[in-house]
Structures are given as structure tokens and as C-alpha cells.
N, C-alpha and C positions, 0 to 999 in steps of 0.2 A: 504494500500500500504506500503510495507516494504521500509524503507529508509536506505540504506547501501552504503557508499561511498567507492568504490573499485577502486584501481589503477591497471589497467590491464597490464601496461607496466613498469615493475620494474625488475631490474637485481640484482642478487646476485651470486658471484663467490668466493669460498674459494681459498686461495693461493695453498692449496694442490691439488685442482681440476685443476687449471691452470698449475701447475707444471707437473702433470701427463699427461695432454693433450700435453704439449710441449715434454715430453719424448716419446710420441707416434707419434711425427712427425709434430704436428701443432705448428709452432713457432711464429705465429703472435698474441700473447696474451698481448702485451704491453699496448694497449689501455684499457684493463680491469683491470690493476693493479694500486694500489696506489690511488684508488678513494674513499675509504670508503665503498666498496661494498662487504666486507667480512662478516663473521658471528661472528666476535669478539664482546665481550661485548661493547667495545667503539663504533664500527661501528653500532651495533644494537641500542644502546642508541641514537646516533645521528639520525639514520633513524626514530626511533619512535618519537623523539621530533619534527622532521619536519612533520611527518604524523599528529601528534596532532595539530600542528599549522595550518595545511591546512584542518583539519577536515576529514582526510582520515582514515577510519576504517581498511581496509585490503589492502595489496598489494599481487598481484599474481606474484610470482617469476618465472623468466625464465633464461635459460642459454644462449640463443642466443645473439650474433652470435657465441658463443663458444660451439655449440652443439657437441655431440659425434658422428659426421658424419665422419667415418673413413673407410679406405679401408679394413682393416683386421677385420673380423666379431668379433673375440674373444675380440679384443681391444675395439671395439665400444660397445659391450654388457657389458663388465666389467665396462667401464666408465659410461655408462648410468645407470646401477644399482647403482653404487656408488653415482652418483649425485642425483638420485631419493630417495635413502635412506637418504641422507643428508638433502634434502628438507623435507622429511617426518618427520625427527626428529625436524626440525625447526618449522614446522606446529604444531607438537604435543606440543612443548614447548610454542608456542605463537599462540594458535588457534584463538584468536581474532585479530590477526595481519597479519597472512600469510595464503595464499593458494599457490599452485604451478602448473605450467604447466610441465608435465612430459617430460623428454628427452627420445628419442627413437633412437636405434642404426641403423639409415639409412646409406647406401642404402639397408640394409639387412632386407627385408620386413618381412620374417617369424619371425626373431628374434625381430623385432620391434613390431609385433603383440603380441608376448608373453610378452614383457616388457610393452606394453600398457595395457594389461589385468592386469598384476601385479600392475602397478602404479595406475590405476583407481579403481580396485576392492579391493586391499589390502592396498595401501598407501594413498588413498583419493585424488589423483590428480584431478584437475578440467578440464583437457584437455591435449593436447599434443602441444609442441612447436617445430617448425622447422624453418629452414632458407629458404630464397627465392629460393635458389638452393641447391642441395645436391651433392657435389663433381662434379659440372658442369652439373648435370642433372636438367632439368626443373621439377617443381612440377607437371606438366601435364603429365609427363612420365607415360605410363600405368603400369610400374613397381610398382608405388605407389598406384594404384587404390584399391588393397585389404585393404590398410590402411584406405582409405577414406570410403570404404564400411563398415568397422567395426565401424568407428566413426559415420557414418550415422545411422547404426543400433542402436547405443547408443544415438544418438542425442547429440554428444559431440563436443567440441571445438577444432579446429585446429588453433593455433596461429602462424602467419607467420611474421618473422622478417628478415630484410636484412642480407645477408651474409657478407657484407662489401667487396665485390669484384668489386664494381663499374660497375655492370652489364657486367663484362668481357670486358670493353672497355678501352683501353689505353688512349683514349681521355678524360676519367674521371680520371683514377688512376694515370696517369703520369702528371697530371696538378693540383694536390692538391685539388681534389674534391671528394675523395673516399666516404666520409660520407655526406658532405654538399649537394652535388648533387647526388652522386651515390646511397645513401640509398633510397631516394624517387623514383629514377628511377627504382631500383630493386623492390620496392613495386609495382609500376605501371606494370612493365613487368610481375612479378609473378602472379598478379591478372588477367592480360589479358591472360596469358597462360591458367590459369584455366578456364576463361570464354570462350575462343575460343575452348577449348577442351570439353566444356559443363559440366564441373564438378559440378558447383552449381545446374544445372538442374537435372543432373543424380543422385546426392546425396542430395536431398532437406532438409534432417534433419542434414546434416553436417553443423556445424556452423563455417565458416571460419572467423577469426578475423585478419584483415590486420593492419599493423602498419602505423603510420604517416598519418592518414586520407586517406590511399590508394594511397599515392604519388600524382600523377597528375590526378587521376580518377575523382575528383569532377569537373574538367574542360572539360572532354572529351566525355561524353556520346553521345551527338548529332553527333560529328565528327565520333565516333566509329560506330554508326548506319549507317551513310551515306557511310562509307567506306566498309562495309561488302560485298556488292555485287561484288566488283572487287578485294578485297584483301583476304577475308576469307568467301567465300560464304557457306561453310559447317557448319558454326557456328549455333548451334541448336536454339538459341534464341537471341534476340536483346541485345547487351551489356547494354543498358539503363534499361532493365529488370533485367539482371543478376546482375548488381552492387547493386541492392536493395535486393538481397538475402544474401549479405555479411554484416559483421560488421566491424567497423573501430575504432581504438583508436584515441584520440584527440591530440596526440603529434604533434604539429606544431610550437613549440617554441613560443607559445602564440600569434599567428598571427590571430587576429579576422576575417579578411576577408576570410581566409582559412577555419575556422570553420563554418562560415556562409554559404559559398559555399557548404561545405560538407553536412550540414543540409538540404540545399535546394535541393541538388542532390539526396541524399540517404534517407532523412528523419531523423529527430532528434532521432527517436527510434532505429536507427542503429549505433549510436555513443556512445562510452563508454570512461570513463575517462582513460587517460594515462599520465604519467609524464616523462618517460625515466630516472628515478632515477638509478644511481647517476650522470648521465650526466647532468641532471637538478637538481641542489643542491641549498641549501640556499634559497635566495630570488627568484631565478629562478624556484625552485620547487614550491614555493608558487604561483608564477605567472602562472605556468602551470595549476594550479587548479582554481585560482581566475579569470583568464581571461574569463572563460566560462560564468560567470554571467555578465561580462562587454562587451560582444561581440556584443550586439545588438539583440541576440536571445530573443524570448519571455521567460518570467520567467518560464513558464511550460516546455519549451524545455530545458532550462538550468538545471532545476531540474531533468528531465529525464536522461540527460547525466551524471550529477554528482552523483545522488543518487538512480537511479532506474534500468537503462538498464543493467548494468554489473551484478547485482545480478540475474536478469532474464536470461541473456545470460549464466551464469555459473551455473545455477541451485541452487543458494544459498538462494533464497527467502524463501523456505520452511524449510531451516536448521537454519537460523539465524533470529529469530523473535526479532529484536532489532532496536532501532534507533541509528543514528550515535553518538549522545551525550551519550547515555547509554553505548555504546560499549567503548567509550573513558574512561569513569569513571570506568568501570569494570576492565580495564587493567592498572589503575594507579599504582597498587602495583608493577608490574614488570617493569614499567618505572622507579620506584625508585630503584629497585633491579634487574637489567636485568641479 
């Protein structure tokens, strides 16, 4: 069994990318700036030090919530290509530290399919990252089904992260809860849209990875099943079945009861390590990793979540035949000279 500790929920944005995104009309990039999430030598050195302290071998980088989801196709395509090229350069520089989820220029599906092909086949991306909505469209919109069909054909990962829109509810966004409450609500709603539309059953090889333990999903399967008959009778399978087709990262701000509930509901084999770096930094980053072994889960379950499941999900097991400790020693040189 390959032991590889992979952080699947980690952000990196360069100032240049955020500046260009703002010039193209997306002005809400303030919460992604000044966090140490750039690709400068200083930021990378700090990131690698934390990863070493937590025993994390790899981070899978993603742009969400600042994905290149733009109305004008040419702008979206250019920005997605720029972002994917930048990530590919980082992975090439630090192959023992980084992988990346590709950005795709949605809602322009034909262009997204072309960029998906380039990113996965030429740049080595391990999946595609999107937000819970795309310019107000649900991910269950049939417009996006060709993207899912291609990911299903490849057996590839679709990583879904909140858009930061508070589920389009002023009751959330106007009351200081856009991220603390709005993000897990968006996770829940997006996964339910996919489930009610039958996407997990229609595309069984598509590997959907939800953020934040799937929001409220660990608490809801029995309620969802019982409500189908009078609310969503056309749903092709029970939600309690569909939720076990998905994967979930462990970002819960180290709340053990949430992790235990998710493992009981979905199975520990469906959970993968996530830290939400740089929003969880310093001791909070360490806690995001360490709490898994202190949560009350069986040691074998904690080991699966920390060191096994993500490599299997991302198809890394056959590529990186290494232990966590060996990987950390191998990259000591560039920790000293990043």
C-alpha cells in the first residue's frame, strides 16, 4: 500500500492572476490577497515548512473561488490557459510538492473541453476545479453534461469549491455569513443539484470531490430519502446511495464530530485530507491534519484518510512509489534553496 499524504484543498493565486481577473471585471479578489498564497520564494518556503511539519507530501493547487468563469469566451480561455501554464511550471519545479486541478473557461463548454484535454494530457493536471455555481448556473445544468461525460470517460476528478456567493441568499450575504455559513450551504446545495439530476449515477466513473465534508450532507441522508416522494420524485436513485458515490475533503476547521459523522455516513474510504491553506495557516494548518488521528476514528480509518485515499482518488498511487518520510527527505534540498 502506497503511503502518500496529499492535501487536496490548497489554494495558490499569483498577484498577476488576480490583477488580470479584476481587469476582466471580477472585482471581489480581496479575500485572496495578502495571505501568503502567492508563488514567491518567501511564500513557497513558508508553505513547504508547514507541509513538512504536518507530514504533508503534496498539495493539489486550485484557483477556486477565483476560477476563470467569465462571460466573454476569449477572456475566460486566455485566463484559464495562463493559470494552467503557471500551475504546470510550479509542478515541474516542485514535482514532489505540487499537483494541480486545472481551470476551465466555463460556461463555454466547447472551449472548456479543449482546455481540459490540454491540461490533463499535456500539462499533467490531476483533475478539473470548478465552483459550486458558474455565473449563476447550477452545476446540474445540462449545458455542463458534455464536460462530465468527458471526465467520466477518463475516470477523472471534478473538484467543487464554493463560489463565495452565499448560495445567492441575502439572508446569508447581508448578515456577515458569506463564508462561515454560506460556503457549506453552497457545498450542500451543489451536491444535491447533482444528485437530484442523477449525475453521479449517469456518470459513474466521474469522481466528484466536494469541499468541507459536503457541507451538511453527513447529517441529511435519511431526511433526503424520506422527502423524495413528495419533493423530487424523479430522482433516479436514493440520495443515501448517491452520496456514497462522491468524495469529500476533510476541511471542517478540525471539528471531530463532523469528521466522525462524515465517516459514518459516507465511509472513511470516501474522505481525503484537506487543509484550506492559506486560510488555515500556522498552528491551525497543523490542527487541520492532526485532528484526524485524534477524532475518535479507528486508526485504520485515520490512516486511510490521511495517507491512502487521495493518492487512489487522483491516480497517483502508480506514479509515486514512495513513503511520506522518503518524499520529505528527497525534497530537503529545495526547502533550503527554494
